[in-house]
N, C-alpha and C positions, 0 to 999 in steps of 0.2 A: 586224477590224481597219481604220481609217479608210485609207481612197483616199490615199497623201500627195499626189500633183500636185492632189486637191481640197484637203486641207488649206494644200501651199505657197500654191494660190490664192488663199486667203481670208485665211489670212496679209496674204500682199503687195497684196489689195483692202484691208482692212481698215489697216494703215499708209497707205493713200494717205488715204484717208476719215480717218483722225486726223489730217494734217495739212490736209484740204479742211474740215474742221468747220465750220460758219454759226456765227461770233461769233469764230472763233478768232484772237486776232494775237500772232505770239509761241507761249512758252509758256502762257500764260492764254487759256481760252475763257471767252467772255463768255457767260452764259444770259442771253441779250435773250429776254423774253417769258417766261420759264420757268411756267408757273403754279405748279408743285409741285414738288422732287427730292425725289430719294429718293437717299439717301448711306450705303452700307455701308464698314462697317473693314476692316481686314486679311484677307483668306481664303485666301493661302496654300494654294493646290490643296483647298479647300475646297467641292467642287462638289455636295455635299449642300446646305447653304448657300446656292450660288449660285441652284441651281434654285428654292428656296421665296423668296429675293430677287427672282426675276422674276416668280415668282408673285403676290409680293404689289405689286409696283409695278405690273403688270398695264398695260403698255404701248402694248399694243394697244388697249383701254379706256381710257385716258385719253391722248390726244394733247398735253396740254398740260404730259405729266409726263417730267422725266429723271431717268436712274440715271447718279450715281456711283458708281465701283470703283474698287480699288485692292489692291493689292501681291496680285499671282495669284500667284507662282512661291515656291518653297522651302518646300513644307511636310511632315506627318506622314503622308502617306499616298505608298504605296511598293506595287511589281510585288511580286509573291513571286519568291523564291527571287533572292534580292539586286540584283534587277533597277532600281531605281533610285527616282528620284521622279516621282512622277505629276503634279507639278502641270502638267504643260505642258498637260494635256485642259483645266482650265482657260484656259488661255491661247487655245488653240483655240476653246473654246464662249464667250468673248467676242470673238473675233474675228468669230465669223459672229455673232454679236447686234449688232456693231458695222454689220456690213452689212446685215442687217435694218433695222437703226436708225443711220441715220448721224448723224443731226442730235442723237438725246436718248442717246443712248449715251459714256459717256465715263469713261476709265482713264486716272486720273494715276500719271504716276511714282513708285514707291517705290526705299529703299533696296538693296531685295535687286533690284528690276530693273537700279537703277541699275549693281550689285554685276556682271549679268553682263556691262553693255556695258564694264566697265572692270577687266574679270578682277580682281579687290578682292576675293578669297575670304572667305566668310564660315563663321563652326563654331560649331558649336551639340553640347555633348555629345560632342567629340572627331571629329565627322564634318564634312566638308566638305561644305555644300548643293551649291555650282557643281558638284562633282562627280557630286553624285548627280543633278544634274538633269540634265547632259548623258546620262548612267546611263540616265535613263528616256527619253529621246530615241530612243535608240540601239535602249534596248527594242520601243519602239513602232514606230520609223519605219524599222527595217535598212538598209539602204543608204542611204535620203533621209534621214538624220539628218541628216546636215554641213549639205548643203542649208536642208532647215528648221530647224535651229538658226539658221543668217545667217538666217533670215526671221526667228525670233523676234527677233536685236536689233537688226534695221532695223524692227522694231515697238516693240521698248522707246525706239530711236531716235525716234521719233516721238511719241510720248507729249506730252502738256501735263504743266505742274507742278501746273497749279491749274486749278479754273472759279469763275468769282463770278458771284456772282445781282446782280438788278434791286437787290432790297432791303440789298444791303453785307453780306451772309454770302459768307468766303469760302471754299474748299472746296479742303485742300490735304495734303498729307501730315503734315505734323507744321511747329513753329515752329524758325528758327533759335535755336542757341545763343546765348549774349548777345555770344561774343566774336566771332562771325563777324557779325553785325547790322550794323556797320560796313564792312566788306569786302564784303557783297553787292552787286552792280554790277548793279540793274535794266535797265540796256538788253539785259543778257542774257537777260531775260525776254521781250524786244522782239523778239531774234533767231531768223529762222527755225531754226538751229541750234545744239548750243553750243561755244562753245572747249574745247580739250582743257581748261585749267587752271582750267576753272568744274567740272570732275569730279569735282577731284581733293577730297582735305582740304583745309578752306580754302574751294574755291573755292563760287560761290552756288547751283550745282545741287546740290553733297554737301552744303552746309547746310542749301537747302529738304527735304530728305529724308533727315537722318541727325540732324540737331538732336532734345532731349528735354525742350527748357528751359519749365517752362511760368510762371515768375515773371509774374507779374500787369506790370510794367513793360515786360519783353520783350514780353507780349501788346501792350501799348499803344503801342510804339516801331514792332512791325510793322504793326500795324494801319495808323498814320499813314504806314507807306512803301507800305503794298497800297490806301489809302486805303480802307478798310473797317471793318465795326465789328465783325464778330464771326467766329470763325474752327469749323468742323468738320472736325476732324482723324482722323488713324490710328496707326497706328505702335507707339503704347505698349501691351502686356497693360493688359488692368482687371479686376481678381478679380471684378465684378460685369458685364463686359461694356462698361462705360461710364464714364464721370465727368466731371463739371464740374470743368475743372484750375486756371481763372481767372475773372474778370468775362468776358472773352471767347471763351472758350475754351469747346469739348466736344469730349473725345474718343472717341469709337465704335471697340472692337472686336469682329470678324467670325468668330472663331475658336472651337471650341468650349473651355468645352460651356455658354457663354452669348453668342453669336453678336447682334448688335444690327445695329440700323437708324436712321438717322433717316428722317424724312421732315414736311418743311415747306413753307410758302407762299415761293414765290418773289419775290412780288410786293409784298405788304404788308407794311408794316413789323413788324420783329420785334425782341423780347429774350431775353436771354438763358433768362427763364426759359419765353418758347414756346417757343423752338429743344427745350430739355430735356423740353416735353409731346409734344413727335413724336418720342423718342426710346422703340422700342417693341422686345423680345427678336424672334428670329426663331422661332417658334411650334417647340419642341420637339415636340410630338407629330405636328406633319408630319416631321418628320428620321426617325422610326422606322422 
């Protein structure tokens, strides 16, 4: 078992680095000068896929490349004997990676991390995922579980909502539903912390992590609001690992059986077609 004190210290340091990331303004990280960006979809505790994505990213060999991750918690990987969800292990790994590459590794907030922050339980197949997540932490860290869980919540509260490239691509968890567009408060995105009413249903942070609206007109309106041209998002499962949702949006899925990623140039002008050219599967042979 990992040393709980070392894990706790790593999470705390990653939390500080999330807030201090170069180019961050409120909840937005501007990836100023990023030569390349590699973004993966929701991982939900998928440690093998994360490890392969890290190999593909090859950050040590590509100093101009940034890695964007999202949705780490609440997965199908469990400890034996009803020991709970192991997805906290992925949080630990990403926190350590943030400490290693503080300016080039970015974790954006997803609705499952938000559910932990707000205590809004998510159920799947009759199982409450939040309870399983806490149970897994207790299995792993015993008497230190309470302090480590609190550190996770502080980390989630420090995450940005989106990252933006020089060539006008916005990397965010999802697009807001049309009914929430008019109520989105862009000043919330500029603040250093989120007001409570932005986290509940209908609030700005809620809308930017829970929405599933892929209508072209919604993409156009939100692009105008954010002053961008294209979106790469996660949140929605894709039968083939990805899909083009509209003329501005590509959805990437990082879960099994077809985990995908997108690698694209962060400086040169792009089109939706060029972004699609950068979508690749995580090689399954490397996951065996």
